[in-house]
mmCIF entry with sequence, helices, sheets and N, C-alpha, C, O atoms, coordinates in Angstrom:
data_MODEL
# 
_entry.id   MODEL 
# 
_entity.id                         1 
_entity.type                       polymer 
_entity.pdbx_number_of_molecules   1 
# 
_entity_poly.entity_id                      1 
_entity_poly.type                           'polypeptide(L)' 
_entity_poly.nstd_linkage                   no 
_entity_poly.nstd_monomer                   no 
_entity_poly.pdbx_seq_one_letter_code       MCSPQLPTGVTVEMIVLLESPPKHFEKPLTSFIGSAKGNFPTTQEVDNFIRQERDK 
_entity_poly.pdbx_seq_one_letter_code_can   MCSPQLPTGVTVEMIVLLESPPKHFEKPLTSFIGSAKGNFPTTQEVDNFIRQERDK 
_entity_poly.pdbx_strand_id                 A 
# 
loop_
_entity_poly_seq.entity_id 
_entity_poly_seq.num 
_entity_poly_seq.mon_id 
_entity_poly_seq.hetero 
1 1  MET n 
1 2  CYS n 
1 3  SER n 
1 4  PRO n 
1 5  GLN n 
1 6  LEU n 
1 7  PRO n 
1 8  THR n 
1 9  GLY n 
1 10 VAL n 
1 11 THR n 
1 12 VAL n 
1 13 GLU n 
1 14 MET n 
1 15 ILE n 
1 16 VAL n 
1 17 LEU n 
1 18 LEU n 
1 19 GLU n 
1 20 SER n 
1 21 PRO n 
1 22 PRO n 
1 23 LYS n 
1 24 HIS n 
1 25 PHE n 
1 26 GLU n 
1 27 LYS n 
1 28 PRO n 
1 29 LEU n 
1 30 THR n 
1 31 SER n 
1 32 PHE n 
1 33 ILE n 
1 34 GLY n 
1 35 SER n 
1 36 ALA n 
1 37 LYS n 
1 38 GLY n 
1 39 ASN n 
1 40 PHE n 
1 41 PRO n 
1 42 THR n 
1 43 THR n 
1 44 GLN n 
1 45 GLU n 
1 46 VAL n 
1 47 ASP n 
1 48 ASN n 
1 49 PHE n 
1 50 ILE n 
1 51 ARG n 
1 52 GLN n 
1 53 GLU n 
1 54 ARG n 
1 55 ASP n 
1 56 LYS n 
# 
_struct_asym.id          A 
_struct_asym.entity_id   1 
# 
loop_
_struct_conf.conf_type_id 
_struct_conf.id 
_struct_conf.pdbx_PDB_helix_id 
_struct_conf.beg_label_comp_id 
_struct_conf.beg_label_asym_id 
_struct_conf.beg_label_seq_id 
_struct_conf.pdbx_beg_PDB_ins_code 
_struct_conf.end_label_comp_id 
_struct_conf.end_label_asym_id 
_struct_conf.end_label_seq_id 
_struct_conf.pdbx_end_PDB_ins_code 
_struct_conf.beg_auth_comp_id 
_struct_conf.beg_auth_asym_id 
_struct_conf.beg_auth_seq_id 
_struct_conf.end_auth_comp_id 
_struct_conf.end_auth_asym_id 
_struct_conf.end_auth_seq_id 
_struct_conf.pdbx_PDB_helix_class 
_struct_conf.details 
_struct_conf.pdbx_PDB_helix_length 
HELX_P HELX_P1 AA1 LEU A 29 ? PHE A 32 ? LEU A 29 PHE A 32 5 ? 4  
HELX_P HELX_P2 AA2 THR A 43 ? ASP A 55 ? THR A 43 ASP A 55 1 ? 13 
# 
_struct_conf_type.id          HELX_P 
_struct_conf_type.criteria    ? 
_struct_conf_type.reference   ? 
# 
loop_
_atom_site.group_PDB 
_atom_site.id 
_atom_site.type_symbol 
_atom_site.label_atom_id 
_atom_site.label_alt_id 
_atom_site.label_comp_id 
_atom_site.label_asym_id 
_atom_site.label_entity_id 
_atom_site.label_seq_id 
_atom_site.pdbx_PDB_ins_code 
_atom_site.Cartn_x 
_atom_site.Cartn_y 
_atom_site.Cartn_z 
_atom_site.occupancy 
_atom_site.B_iso_or_equiv 
_atom_site.pdbx_formal_charge 
_atom_site.auth_seq_id 
_atom_site.auth_comp_id 
_atom_site.auth_asym_id 
_atom_site.auth_atom_id 
_atom_site.pdbx_PDB_model_num 
ATOM 1   N N  . MET A 1 1  ? 17.928  2.092   -8.941 1.00 0.00 ? 1  MET A N  1 
ATOM 2   C CA . MET A 1 1  ? 19.292  2.431   -8.474 1.00 0.00 ? 1  MET A CA 1 
ATOM 3   C C  . MET A 1 1  ? 20.225  1.201   -8.650 1.00 0.00 ? 1  MET A C  1 
ATOM 4   O O  . MET A 1 1  ? 19.773  0.070   -8.474 1.00 0.00 ? 1  MET A O  1 
ATOM 5   N N  . CYS A 1 2  ? 21.467  1.399   -8.982 1.00 0.00 ? 2  CYS A N  1 
ATOM 6   C CA . CYS A 1 2  ? 22.334  0.325   -9.275 1.00 0.00 ? 2  CYS A CA 1 
ATOM 7   C C  . CYS A 1 2  ? 23.543  0.481   -8.329 1.00 0.00 ? 2  CYS A C  1 
ATOM 8   O O  . CYS A 1 2  ? 23.924  1.612   -8.028 1.00 0.00 ? 2  CYS A O  1 
ATOM 9   N N  . SER A 1 3  ? 24.133  -0.580  -7.870 1.00 0.00 ? 3  SER A N  1 
ATOM 10  C CA . SER A 1 3  ? 25.358  -0.515  -7.174 1.00 0.00 ? 3  SER A CA 1 
ATOM 11  C C  . SER A 1 3  ? 26.196  -1.717  -7.514 1.00 0.00 ? 3  SER A C  1 
ATOM 12  O O  . SER A 1 3  ? 25.726  -2.844  -7.363 1.00 0.00 ? 3  SER A O  1 
ATOM 13  N N  . PRO A 1 4  ? 27.443  -1.525  -7.976 1.00 0.00 ? 4  PRO A N  1 
ATOM 14  C CA . PRO A 1 4  ? 28.305  -2.569  -8.397 1.00 0.00 ? 4  PRO A CA 1 
ATOM 15  C C  . PRO A 1 4  ? 28.649  -3.446  -7.165 1.00 0.00 ? 4  PRO A C  1 
ATOM 16  O O  . PRO A 1 4  ? 29.098  -4.574  -7.367 1.00 0.00 ? 4  PRO A O  1 
ATOM 17  N N  . GLN A 1 5  ? 28.476  -3.022  -5.982 1.00 0.00 ? 5  GLN A N  1 
ATOM 18  C CA . GLN A 1 5  ? 28.924  -3.795  -4.764 1.00 0.00 ? 5  GLN A CA 1 
ATOM 19  C C  . GLN A 1 5  ? 27.874  -4.772  -4.405 1.00 0.00 ? 5  GLN A C  1 
ATOM 20  O O  . GLN A 1 5  ? 28.173  -5.636  -3.581 1.00 0.00 ? 5  GLN A O  1 
ATOM 21  N N  . LEU A 1 6  ? 26.602  -4.751  -4.945 1.00 0.00 ? 6  LEU A N  1 
ATOM 22  C CA . LEU A 1 6  ? 25.606  -5.659  -4.593 1.00 0.00 ? 6  LEU A CA 1 
ATOM 23  C C  . LEU A 1 6  ? 25.411  -6.687  -5.673 1.00 0.00 ? 6  LEU A C  1 
ATOM 24  O O  . LEU A 1 6  ? 25.250  -6.322  -6.838 1.00 0.00 ? 6  LEU A O  1 
ATOM 25  N N  . PRO A 1 7  ? 25.418  -7.882  -5.355 1.00 0.00 ? 7  PRO A N  1 
ATOM 26  C CA . PRO A 1 7  ? 25.193  -9.015  -6.346 1.00 0.00 ? 7  PRO A CA 1 
ATOM 27  C C  . PRO A 1 7  ? 23.724  -8.979  -6.794 1.00 0.00 ? 7  PRO A C  1 
ATOM 28  O O  . PRO A 1 7  ? 22.875  -8.558  -6.009 1.00 0.00 ? 7  PRO A O  1 
ATOM 29  N N  . THR A 1 8  ? 23.398  -9.391  -7.988 1.00 0.00 ? 8  THR A N  1 
ATOM 30  C CA . THR A 1 8  ? 22.078  -9.472  -8.619 1.00 0.00 ? 8  THR A CA 1 
ATOM 31  C C  . THR A 1 8  ? 21.246  -10.390 -7.716 1.00 0.00 ? 8  THR A C  1 
ATOM 32  O O  . THR A 1 8  ? 21.661  -11.485 -7.336 1.00 0.00 ? 8  THR A O  1 
ATOM 33  N N  . GLY A 1 9  ? 20.090  -9.899  -7.405 1.00 0.00 ? 9  GLY A N  1 
ATOM 34  C CA . GLY A 1 9  ? 19.014  -10.680 -6.633 1.00 0.00 ? 9  GLY A CA 1 
ATOM 35  C C  . GLY A 1 9  ? 19.097  -10.568 -5.189 1.00 0.00 ? 9  GLY A C  1 
ATOM 36  O O  . GLY A 1 9  ? 18.210  -11.077 -4.503 1.00 0.00 ? 9  GLY A O  1 
ATOM 37  N N  . VAL A 1 10 ? 20.153  -9.901  -4.611 1.00 0.00 ? 10 VAL A N  1 
ATOM 38  C CA . VAL A 1 10 ? 20.241  -9.740  -3.242 1.00 0.00 ? 10 VAL A CA 1 
ATOM 39  C C  . VAL A 1 10 ? 19.134  -8.828  -2.702 1.00 0.00 ? 10 VAL A C  1 
ATOM 40  O O  . VAL A 1 10 ? 18.756  -7.888  -3.400 1.00 0.00 ? 10 VAL A O  1 
ATOM 41  N N  . THR A 1 11 ? 18.598  -9.052  -1.507 1.00 0.00 ? 11 THR A N  1 
ATOM 42  C CA . THR A 1 11 ? 17.575  -8.168  -0.871 1.00 0.00 ? 11 THR A CA 1 
ATOM 43  C C  . THR A 1 11 ? 18.285  -7.056  -0.052 1.00 0.00 ? 11 THR A C  1 
ATOM 44  O O  . THR A 1 11 ? 19.218  -7.313  0.710  1.00 0.00 ? 11 THR A O  1 
ATOM 45  N N  . VAL A 1 12 ? 17.829  -5.898  -0.235 1.00 0.00 ? 12 VAL A N  1 
ATOM 46  C CA . VAL A 1 12 ? 18.382  -4.780  0.522  1.00 0.00 ? 12 VAL A CA 1 
ATOM 47  C C  . VAL A 1 12 ? 17.252  -3.980  1.145  1.00 0.00 ? 12 VAL A C  1 
ATOM 48  O O  . VAL A 1 12 ? 16.083  -4.116  0.786  1.00 0.00 ? 12 VAL A O  1 
ATOM 49  N N  . GLU A 1 13 ? 17.646  -3.141  2.093  1.00 0.00 ? 13 GLU A N  1 
ATOM 50  C CA . GLU A 1 13 ? 16.642  -2.181  2.658  1.00 0.00 ? 13 GLU A CA 1 
ATOM 51  C C  . GLU A 1 13 ? 17.139  -0.755  2.324  1.00 0.00 ? 13 GLU A C  1 
ATOM 52  O O  . GLU A 1 13 ? 18.304  -0.399  2.505  1.00 0.00 ? 13 GLU A O  1 
ATOM 53  N N  . MET A 1 14 ? 16.224  -0.018  1.854  1.00 0.00 ? 14 MET A N  1 
ATOM 54  C CA . MET A 1 14 ? 16.635  1.348   1.487  1.00 0.00 ? 14 MET A CA 1 
ATOM 55  C C  . MET A 1 14 ? 15.744  2.326   2.399  1.00 0.00 ? 14 MET A C  1 
ATOM 56  O O  . MET A 1 14 ? 14.538  2.142   2.565  1.00 0.00 ? 14 MET A O  1 
ATOM 57  N N  . ILE A 1 15 ? 16.428  3.329   2.943  1.00 0.00 ? 15 ILE A N  1 
ATOM 58  C CA . ILE A 1 15 ? 15.743  4.341   3.697  1.00 0.00 ? 15 ILE A CA 1 
ATOM 59  C C  . ILE A 1 15 ? 15.949  5.685   2.937  1.00 0.00 ? 15 ILE A C  1 
ATOM 60  O O  . ILE A 1 15 ? 17.057  6.035   2.530  1.00 0.00 ? 15 ILE A O  1 
ATOM 61  N N  . VAL A 1 16 ? 14.826  6.407   2.774  1.00 0.00 ? 16 VAL A N  1 
ATOM 62  C CA . VAL A 1 16 ? 14.855  7.716   2.110  1.00 0.00 ? 16 VAL A CA 1 
ATOM 63  C C  . VAL A 1 16 ? 14.583  8.757   3.132  1.00 0.00 ? 16 VAL A C  1 
ATOM 64  O O  . VAL A 1 16 ? 13.530  8.747   3.770  1.00 0.00 ? 16 VAL A O  1 
ATOM 65  N N  . LEU A 1 17 ? 15.542  9.695   3.313  1.00 0.00 ? 17 LEU A N  1 
ATOM 66  C CA . LEU A 1 17 ? 15.327  10.872  4.267  1.00 0.00 ? 17 LEU A CA 1 
ATOM 67  C C  . LEU A 1 17 ? 15.092  12.065  3.524  1.00 0.00 ? 17 LEU A C  1 
ATOM 68  O O  . LEU A 1 17 ? 15.834  12.360  2.587  1.00 0.00 ? 17 LEU A O  1 
ATOM 69  N N  . LEU A 1 18 ? 14.050  12.834  3.884  1.00 0.00 ? 18 LEU A N  1 
ATOM 70  C CA . LEU A 1 18 ? 13.819  14.145  3.172  1.00 0.00 ? 18 LEU A CA 1 
ATOM 71  C C  . LEU A 1 18 ? 14.352  15.227  4.119  1.00 0.00 ? 18 LEU A C  1 
ATOM 72  O O  . LEU A 1 18 ? 14.186  15.174  5.338  1.00 0.00 ? 18 LEU A O  1 
ATOM 73  N N  . GLU A 1 19 ? 14.959  16.148  3.524  1.00 0.00 ? 19 GLU A N  1 
ATOM 74  C CA . GLU A 1 19 ? 15.511  17.288  4.339  1.00 0.00 ? 19 GLU A CA 1 
ATOM 75  C C  . GLU A 1 19 ? 14.441  18.104  5.001  1.00 0.00 ? 19 GLU A C  1 
ATOM 76  O O  . GLU A 1 19 ? 14.544  18.495  6.164  1.00 0.00 ? 19 GLU A O  1 
ATOM 77  N N  . SER A 1 20 ? 13.351  18.363  4.185  1.00 0.00 ? 20 SER A N  1 
ATOM 78  C CA . SER A 1 20 ? 12.234  19.102  4.671  1.00 0.00 ? 20 SER A CA 1 
ATOM 79  C C  . SER A 1 20 ? 10.995  18.496  4.089  1.00 0.00 ? 20 SER A C  1 
ATOM 80  O O  . SER A 1 20 ? 11.095  17.951  2.990  1.00 0.00 ? 20 SER A O  1 
ATOM 81  N N  . PRO A 1 21 ? 9.859   18.527  4.689  1.00 0.00 ? 21 PRO A N  1 
ATOM 82  C CA . PRO A 1 21 ? 8.686   17.931  4.151  1.00 0.00 ? 21 PRO A CA 1 
ATOM 83  C C  . PRO A 1 21 ? 8.168   18.602  2.894  1.00 0.00 ? 21 PRO A C  1 
ATOM 84  O O  . PRO A 1 21 ? 8.186   19.831  2.821  1.00 0.00 ? 21 PRO A O  1 
ATOM 85  N N  . PRO A 1 22 ? 7.686   17.824  1.857  1.00 0.00 ? 22 PRO A N  1 
ATOM 86  C CA . PRO A 1 22 ? 7.199   18.448  0.605  1.00 0.00 ? 22 PRO A CA 1 
ATOM 87  C C  . PRO A 1 22 ? 6.057   19.467  0.990  1.00 0.00 ? 22 PRO A C  1 
ATOM 88  O O  . PRO A 1 22 ? 5.287   19.225  1.920  1.00 0.00 ? 22 PRO A O  1 
ATOM 89  N N  . LYS A 1 23 ? 5.982   20.639  0.220  1.00 0.00 ? 23 LYS A N  1 
ATOM 90  C CA . LYS A 1 23 ? 5.021   21.587  0.553  1.00 0.00 ? 23 LYS A CA 1 
ATOM 91  C C  . LYS A 1 23 ? 3.846   21.568  -0.453 1.00 0.00 ? 23 LYS A C  1 
ATOM 92  O O  . LYS A 1 23 ? 2.917   22.363  -0.313 1.00 0.00 ? 23 LYS A O  1 
ATOM 93  N N  . HIS A 1 24 ? 3.870   20.699  -1.436 1.00 0.00 ? 24 HIS A N  1 
ATOM 94  C CA . HIS A 1 24 ? 2.824   20.687  -2.495 1.00 0.00 ? 24 HIS A CA 1 
ATOM 95  C C  . HIS A 1 24 ? 1.587   19.852  -2.058 1.00 0.00 ? 24 HIS A C  1 
ATOM 96  O O  . HIS A 1 24 ? 0.615   19.878  -2.812 1.00 0.00 ? 24 HIS A O  1 
ATOM 97  N N  . PHE A 1 25 ? 1.526   19.147  -0.968 1.00 0.00 ? 25 PHE A N  1 
ATOM 98  C CA . PHE A 1 25 ? 0.391   18.447  -0.552 1.00 0.00 ? 25 PHE A CA 1 
ATOM 99  C C  . PHE A 1 25 ? -0.719  19.389  -0.051 1.00 0.00 ? 25 PHE A C  1 
ATOM 100 O O  . PHE A 1 25 ? -0.522  20.214  0.841  1.00 0.00 ? 25 PHE A O  1 
ATOM 101 N N  . GLU A 1 26 ? -1.899  19.217  -0.677 1.00 0.00 ? 26 GLU A N  1 
ATOM 102 C CA . GLU A 1 26 ? -2.993  20.040  -0.195 1.00 0.00 ? 26 GLU A CA 1 
ATOM 103 C C  . GLU A 1 26 ? -3.648  19.347  0.907  1.00 0.00 ? 26 GLU A C  1 
ATOM 104 O O  . GLU A 1 26 ? -4.089  20.030  1.831  1.00 0.00 ? 26 GLU A O  1 
ATOM 105 N N  . LYS A 1 27 ? -3.783  17.939  0.931  1.00 0.00 ? 27 LYS A N  1 
ATOM 106 C CA . LYS A 1 27 ? -4.458  17.171  1.889  1.00 0.00 ? 27 LYS A CA 1 
ATOM 107 C C  . LYS A 1 27 ? -3.428  16.258  2.557  1.00 0.00 ? 27 LYS A C  1 
ATOM 108 O O  . LYS A 1 27 ? -2.454  15.851  1.924  1.00 0.00 ? 27 LYS A O  1 
ATOM 109 N N  . PRO A 1 28 ? -3.636  15.950  3.784  1.00 0.00 ? 28 PRO A N  1 
ATOM 110 C CA . PRO A 1 28 ? -2.738  14.969  4.446  1.00 0.00 ? 28 PRO A CA 1 
ATOM 111 C C  . PRO A 1 28 ? -3.020  13.534  3.873  1.00 0.00 ? 28 PRO A C  1 
ATOM 112 O O  . PRO A 1 28 ? -4.150  13.204  3.511  1.00 0.00 ? 28 PRO A O  1 
ATOM 113 N N  . LEU A 1 29 ? -2.022  12.767  3.814  1.00 0.00 ? 29 LEU A N  1 
ATOM 114 C CA . LEU A 1 29 ? -2.198  11.400  3.290  1.00 0.00 ? 29 LEU A CA 1 
ATOM 115 C C  . LEU A 1 29 ? -3.267  10.585  3.922  1.00 0.00 ? 29 LEU A C  1 
ATOM 116 O O  . LEU A 1 29 ? -3.897  9.751   3.273  1.00 0.00 ? 29 LEU A O  1 
ATOM 117 N N  . THR A 1 30 ? -3.505  10.843  5.327  1.00 0.00 ? 30 THR A N  1 
ATOM 118 C CA . THR A 1 30 ? -4.447  10.050  6.004  1.00 0.00 ? 30 THR A CA 1 
ATOM 119 C C  . THR A 1 30 ? -5.858  10.364  5.467  1.00 0.00 ? 30 THR A C  1 
ATOM 120 O O  . THR A 1 30 ? -6.768  9.572   5.713  1.00 0.00 ? 30 THR A O  1 
ATOM 121 N N  . SER A 1 31 ? -6.084  11.467  4.754  1.00 0.00 ? 31 SER A N  1 
ATOM 122 C CA . SER A 1 31 ? -7.424  11.821  4.182  1.00 0.00 ? 31 SER A CA 1 
ATOM 123 C C  . SER A 1 31 ? -7.769  10.872  3.060  1.00 0.00 ? 31 SER A C  1 
ATOM 124 O O  . SER A 1 31 ? -8.933  10.834  2.662  1.00 0.00 ? 31 SER A O  1 
ATOM 125 N N  . PHE A 1 32 ? -6.812  10.077  2.505  1.00 0.00 ? 32 PHE A N  1 
ATOM 126 C CA . PHE A 1 32 ? -7.129  9.178   1.487  1.00 0.00 ? 32 PHE A CA 1 
ATOM 127 C C  . PHE A 1 32 ? -7.571  7.758   1.891  1.00 0.00 ? 32 PHE A C  1 
ATOM 128 O O  . PHE A 1 32 ? -8.010  6.937   1.085  1.00 0.00 ? 32 PHE A O  1 
ATOM 129 N N  . ILE A 1 33 ? -7.408  7.531   3.275  1.00 0.00 ? 33 ILE A N  1 
ATOM 130 C CA . ILE A 1 33 ? -7.781  6.173   3.704  1.00 0.00 ? 33 ILE A CA 1 
ATOM 131 C C  . ILE A 1 33 ? -9.285  5.969   3.619  1.00 0.00 ? 33 ILE A C  1 
ATOM 132 O O  . ILE A 1 33 ? -10.080 6.767   4.114  1.00 0.00 ? 33 ILE A O  1 
ATOM 133 N N  . GLY A 1 34 ? -9.629  4.905   2.992  1.00 0.00 ? 34 GLY A N  1 
ATOM 134 C CA . GLY A 1 34 ? -11.012 4.503   2.873  1.00 0.00 ? 34 GLY A CA 1 
ATOM 135 C C  . GLY A 1 34 ? -11.733 5.249   1.689  1.00 0.00 ? 34 GLY A C  1 
ATOM 136 O O  . GLY A 1 34 ? -12.940 5.085   1.515  1.00 0.00 ? 34 GLY A O  1 
ATOM 137 N N  . SER A 1 35 ? -11.017 6.034   0.912  1.00 0.00 ? 35 SER A N  1 
ATOM 138 C CA . SER A 1 35 ? -11.658 6.853   -0.130 1.00 0.00 ? 35 SER A CA 1 
ATOM 139 C C  . SER A 1 35 ? -11.673 6.162   -1.509 1.00 0.00 ? 35 SER A C  1 
ATOM 140 O O  . SER A 1 35 ? -12.269 6.653   -2.468 1.00 0.00 ? 35 SER A O  1 
ATOM 141 N N  . ALA A 1 36 ? -10.964 4.956   -1.569 1.00 0.00 ? 36 ALA A N  1 
ATOM 142 C CA . ALA A 1 36 ? -10.891 4.279   -2.840 1.00 0.00 ? 36 ALA A CA 1 
ATOM 143 C C  . ALA A 1 36 ? -12.104 3.292   -2.946 1.00 0.00 ? 36 ALA A C  1 
ATOM 144 O O  . ALA A 1 36 ? -12.682 2.871   -1.944 1.00 0.00 ? 36 ALA A O  1 
ATOM 145 N N  . LYS A 1 37 ? -12.442 2.962   -4.188 1.00 0.00 ? 37 LYS A N  1 
ATOM 146 C CA . LYS A 1 37 ? -13.521 2.067   -4.489 1.00 0.00 ? 37 LYS A CA 1 
ATOM 147 C C  . LYS A 1 37 ? -13.142 0.730   -4.038 1.00 0.00 ? 37 LYS A C  1 
ATOM 148 O O  . LYS A 1 37 ? -12.005 0.331   -4.289 1.00 0.00 ? 37 LYS A O  1 
ATOM 149 N N  . GLY A 1 38 ? -13.998 -0.033  -3.376 1.00 0.00 ? 38 GLY A N  1 
ATOM 150 C CA . GLY A 1 38 ? -13.729 -1.435  -2.866 1.00 0.00 ? 38 GLY A CA 1 
ATOM 151 C C  . GLY A 1 38 ? -13.897 -2.394  -4.041 1.00 0.00 ? 38 GLY A C  1 
ATOM 152 O O  . GLY A 1 38 ? -14.357 -2.048  -5.129 1.00 0.00 ? 38 GLY A O  1 
ATOM 153 N N  . ASN A 1 39 ? -13.477 -3.661  -3.726 1.00 0.00 ? 39 ASN A N  1 
ATOM 154 C CA . ASN A 1 39 ? -13.591 -4.749  -4.623 1.00 0.00 ? 39 ASN A CA 1 
ATOM 155 C C  . ASN A 1 39 ? -14.976 -5.352  -4.754 1.00 0.00 ? 39 ASN A C  1 
ATOM 156 O O  . ASN A 1 39 ? -15.259 -6.086  -5.701 1.00 0.00 ? 39 ASN A O  1 
ATOM 157 N N  . PHE A 1 40 ? -15.822 -5.044  -3.815 1.00 0.00 ? 40 PHE A N  1 
ATOM 158 C CA . PHE A 1 40 ? -17.141 -5.650  -3.693 1.00 0.00 ? 40 PHE A CA 1 
ATOM 159 C C  . PHE A 1 40 ? -18.175 -4.552  -3.709 1.00 0.00 ? 40 PHE A C  1 
ATOM 160 O O  . PHE A 1 40 ? -18.055 -3.540  -3.018 1.00 0.00 ? 40 PHE A O  1 
ATOM 161 N N  . PRO A 1 41 ? -19.251 -4.789  -4.562 1.00 0.00 ? 41 PRO A N  1 
ATOM 162 C CA . PRO A 1 41 ? -20.319 -3.718  -4.648 1.00 0.00 ? 41 PRO A CA 1 
ATOM 163 C C  . PRO A 1 41 ? -21.223 -3.575  -3.467 1.00 0.00 ? 41 PRO A C  1 
ATOM 164 O O  . PRO A 1 41 ? -21.801 -2.511  -3.247 1.00 0.00 ? 41 PRO A O  1 
ATOM 165 N N  . THR A 1 42 ? -21.365 -4.690  -2.657 1.00 0.00 ? 42 THR A N  1 
ATOM 166 C CA . THR A 1 42 ? -22.256 -4.552  -1.533 1.00 0.00 ? 42 THR A CA 1 
ATOM 167 C C  . THR A 1 42 ? -21.569 -5.286  -0.323 1.00 0.00 ? 42 THR A C  1 
ATOM 168 O O  . THR A 1 42 ? -20.692 -6.134  -0.489 1.00 0.00 ? 42 THR A O  1 
ATOM 169 N N  . THR A 1 43 ? -22.016 -4.909  0.851  1.00 0.00 ? 43 THR A N  1 
ATOM 170 C CA . THR A 1 43 ? -21.445 -5.511  2.163  1.00 0.00 ? 43 THR A CA 1 
ATOM 171 C C  . THR A 1 43 ? -21.897 -7.000  2.174  1.00 0.00 ? 43 THR A C  1 
ATOM 172 O O  . THR A 1 43 ? -21.203 -7.828  2.764  1.00 0.00 ? 43 THR A O  1 
ATOM 173 N N  . GLN A 1 44 ? -23.081 -7.374  1.514  1.00 0.00 ? 44 GLN A N  1 
ATOM 174 C CA . GLN A 1 44 ? -23.439 -8.730  1.596  1.00 0.00 ? 44 GLN A CA 1 
ATOM 175 C C  . GLN A 1 44 ? -22.425 -9.579  0.773  1.00 0.00 ? 44 GLN A C  1 
ATOM 176 O O  . GLN A 1 44 ? -22.120 -10.697 1.187  1.00 0.00 ? 44 GLN A O  1 
ATOM 177 N N  . GLU A 1 45 ? -21.921 -9.110  -0.322 1.00 0.00 ? 45 GLU A N  1 
ATOM 178 C CA . GLU A 1 45 ? -20.933 -9.867  -1.101 1.00 0.00 ? 45 GLU A CA 1 
ATOM 179 C C  . GLU A 1 45 ? -19.635 -9.933  -0.364 1.00 0.00 ? 45 GLU A C  1 
ATOM 180 O O  . GLU A 1 45 ? -18.926 -10.922 -0.555 1.00 0.00 ? 45 GLU A O  1 
ATOM 181 N N  . VAL A 1 46 ? -19.251 -9.019  0.437  1.00 0.00 ? 46 VAL A N  1 
ATOM 182 C CA . VAL A 1 46 ? -18.126 -9.136  1.305  1.00 0.00 ? 46 VAL A CA 1 
ATOM 183 C C  . VAL A 1 46 ? -18.306 -10.216 2.307  1.00 0.00 ? 46 VAL A C  1 
ATOM 184 O O  . VAL A 1 46 ? -17.403 -11.024 2.525  1.00 0.00 ? 46 VAL A O  1 
ATOM 185 N N  . ASP A 1 47 ? -19.451 -10.252 2.923  1.00 0.00 ? 47 ASP A N  1 
ATOM 186 C CA . ASP A 1 47 ? -19.683 -11.267 4.018  1.00 0.00 ? 47 ASP A CA 1 
ATOM 187 C C  . ASP A 1 47 ? -19.722 -12.609 3.293  1.00 0.00 ? 47 ASP A C  1 
ATOM 188 O O  . ASP A 1 47 ? -19.140 -13.558 3.818  1.00 0.00 ? 47 ASP A O  1 
ATOM 189 N N  . ASN A 1 48 ? -20.326 -12.763 2.190  1.00 0.00 ? 48 ASN A N  1 
ATOM 190 C CA . ASN A 1 48 ? -20.295 -14.075 1.441  1.00 0.00 ? 48 ASN A CA 1 
ATOM 191 C C  . ASN A 1 48 ? -18.856 -14.526 1.094  1.00 0.00 ? 48 ASN A C  1 
ATOM 192 O O  . ASN A 1 48 ? -18.524 -15.704 1.226  1.00 0.00 ? 48 ASN A O  1 
ATOM 193 N N  . PHE A 1 49 ? -18.072 -13.645 0.681  1.00 0.00 ? 49 PHE A N  1 
ATOM 194 C CA . PHE A 1 49 ? -16.644 -13.988 0.326  1.00 0.00 ? 49 PHE A CA 1 
ATOM 195 C C  . PHE A 1 49 ? -15.901 -14.452 1.571  1.00 0.00 ? 49 PHE A C  1 
ATOM 196 O O  . PHE A 1 49 ? -15.177 -15.447 1.580  1.00 0.00 ? 49 PHE A O  1 
ATOM 197 N N  . ILE A 1 50 ? -16.125 -13.675 2.610  1.00 0.00 ? 50 ILE A N  1 
ATOM 198 C CA . ILE A 1 50 ? -15.391 -14.085 3.922  1.00 0.00 ? 50 ILE A CA 1 
ATOM 199 C C  . ILE A 1 50 ? -15.851 -15.478 4.422  1.00 0.00 ? 50 ILE A C  1 
ATOM 200 O O  . ILE A 1 50 ? -15.070 -16.281 4.932  1.00 0.00 ? 50 ILE A O  1 
ATOM 201 N N  . ARG A 1 51 ? -17.199 -15.712 4.236  1.00 0.00 ? 51 ARG A N  1 
ATOM 202 C CA . ARG A 1 51 ? -17.687 -17.012 4.707  1.00 0.00 ? 51 ARG A CA 1 
ATOM 203 C C  . ARG A 1 51 ? -17.056 -18.081 3.830  1.00 0.00 ? 51 ARG A C  1 
ATOM 204 O O  . ARG A 1 51 ? -16.639 -19.126 4.328  1.00 0.00 ? 51 ARG A O  1 
ATOM 205 N N  . GLN A 1 52 ? -16.988 -17.842 2.606  1.00 0.00 ? 52 GLN A N  1 
ATOM 206 C CA . GLN A 1 52 ? -16.492 -18.955 1.596  1.00 0.00 ? 52 GLN A CA 1 
ATOM 207 C C  . GLN A 1 52 ? -15.053 -19.173 1.945  1.00 0.00 ? 52 GLN A C  1 
ATOM 208 O O  . GLN A 1 52 ? -14.608 -20.321 1.923  1.00 0.00 ? 52 GLN A O  1 
ATOM 209 N N  . GLU A 1 53 ? -14.265 -18.122 2.276  1.00 0.00 ? 53 GLU A N  1 
ATOM 210 C CA . GLU A 1 53 ? -12.854 -18.331 2.575  1.00 0.00 ? 53 GLU A CA 1 
ATOM 211 C C  . GLU A 1 53 ? -12.686 -19.034 3.882  1.00 0.00 ? 53 GLU A C  1 
ATOM 212 O O  . GLU A 1 53 ? -11.778 -19.850 4.035  1.00 0.00 ? 53 GLU A O  1 
ATOM 213 N N  . ARG A 1 54 ? -13.558 -18.734 4.852  1.00 0.00 ? 54 ARG A N  1 
ATOM 214 C CA . ARG A 1 54 ? -13.409 -19.414 6.106  1.00 0.00 ? 54 ARG A CA 1 
ATOM 215 C C  . ARG A 1 54 ? -13.803 -20.879 6.052  1.00 0.00 ? 54 ARG A C  1 
ATOM 216 O O  . ARG A 1 54 ? -13.229 -21.704 6.762  1.00 0.00 ? 54 ARG A O  1 
ATOM 217 N N  . ASP A 1 55 ? -14.782 -21.211 5.211  1.00 0.00 ? 55 ASP A N  1 
ATOM 218 C CA . ASP A 1 55 ? -15.226 -22.591 4.952  1.00 0.00 ? 55 ASP A CA 1 
ATOM 219 C C  . ASP A 1 55 ? -14.198 -23.456 4.225  1.00 0.00 ? 55 ASP A C  1 
ATOM 220 O O  . ASP A 1 55 ? -14.249 -24.683 4.307  1.00 0.00 ? 55 ASP A O  1 
ATOM 221 N N  . LYS A 1 56 ? -13.281 -22.829 3.525  1.00 0.00 ? 56 LYS A N  1 
ATOM 222 C CA . LYS A 1 56 ? -12.281 -23.533 2.737  1.00 0.00 ? 56 LYS A CA 1 
ATOM 223 C C  . LYS A 1 56 ? -11.413 -24.202 3.751  1.00 0.00 ? 56 LYS A C  1 
ATOM 224 O O  . LYS A 1 56 ? -10.457 -24.889 3.390  1.00 0.00 ? 56 LYS A O  1 
# 
């Protein structure tokens, strides 16, 4: 989106309002929480990473 009233690089806040909720969602967005693959293959690797970060 462009606006000639805003100088380049200025930070703005944009709010999008929907007149009615979209009807094409089959599942609520909250059903996706925790469903993505994580960055670590095991919980032990997560613990090791956290320990290393804490020790820095």
